[in-house]
N, C-alpha and C positions, 0 to 999 in steps of 0.2 A: 661951347665946348663941354662935353660930358665928363664928369669926374671918373666915371666907370664906363666900360664898353657896353655893359648891360645893367639896367636897374630893374629889379623884379619886385613888384608889389604883390604880396599874397594876402588875401582877405583872411583875417582871423577873428572876425566879428562874432561876438557871443550874443545870443538873443534868448528870450525866455523859452522854457521847455515847450516843444511842439511847434515853434516858429522856425521855418527853414533858415539855416545859416551855415556859413562855411565851417565854423568851429564844430558844429554838430556833425558835419560830413568829414571831419578828420584833418582840418587844415594845419593843426599843430604838427602832425606827423609828416605832412608834405613839407613844411618849413624845415623841420629837422632833417629830412632826407635831402632837401636842396642844399642845406649848409654842409652836410657830410659829403655829398657828391662834388660840390664846388671845391672843397679842400682836397678830396681825392684826386681831382684833375688839375690841381694847382691853379685854379682860377680865382683865388681870393682877391687878387688885385684887379680883376676884370669884371666881376659880377657882384653887385651889391644886392642883398636880400633884405627887404623891409616888410614886416608884418603891418597890415593896415586895417582900417575899418571897412565897412561894407562897400563892395564894388557894385551892388545892386542886382546881381544875378543869383540871388540867394538859393533858389531852387536847384541850381546846377553846380553848386560848389563841390569842392573847393575851387575858387576862381583866382586867377592871377593875371597880371598885365606886365609885359616885358617892354621896356623902353630902351633905346630910343624909337624902335619901330612902332610901338603901340599894339603889339600882338596880344590879344586876349585869349586865355585858355580857361576852359571850364571842365569840371569833373575830373580834376587832376588827382591822382593817387600817388602814394609813395613809389609804387611800382613803375609809374610813368616818368619819374624824375631822371633816371639814367638816360632815357631816350631824349628828354628835353635838353639835358646838359650836353650830351654828345651832338645831337642834331642842331639845336638852336644856338647854343653858346660856343660850340667848337667849330661847327660847319656852317653856321649862320643860315640854317634852313629850318624855319618853323615846323613844328610837328602838326601837320594838317589835320589829323584825326581829332586833335584836342582843341584846335584853334576855332574861335568864333569869328566868322567873316561877314555875317549879315549885320552891318552897322545899324540899319533901321530897326531891325527886330531887337537888337540889344538895347538900343535907346528906348524903345517902347517898353520893354520889360523893366528896365531900370526906373523909368518914370512911373510905371504902374506900382512897382514895389515902394517907391518913395511916397506915392499918394496914399497907399495903404498904411505906411508907417506914420505919416502926418495925421491921417484920420484917427488912428489909434491913440496918438499923443493928445489930440484935441478932446477925445472921449474920456480921457483920464480926469 
């Protein structure tokens, strides 16, 4: 049983200057817009928003994952938030233009980013 109808994880990872990350792409503004829009539509009891660390798709941020379906969104802007709230959270229809659907490509990208991060950590 899910405590909320939807649980949204939004990457807000901060990385050093020049390293791609969701915070550098404006994830804090996306989180603010999501929280505002959720309240505007009276969905506070249905949708939980959680800021999180890296989701691994750093070059395409801001990124978010919506559960329980496991829908991944990339390149989300504050302007996209009303559409996500209305379409996904109210009508239960994911926003296809923002959704990442190629699981193999996402996994490959996440693993490559993880390997780069580990190599950088070892080099320190």
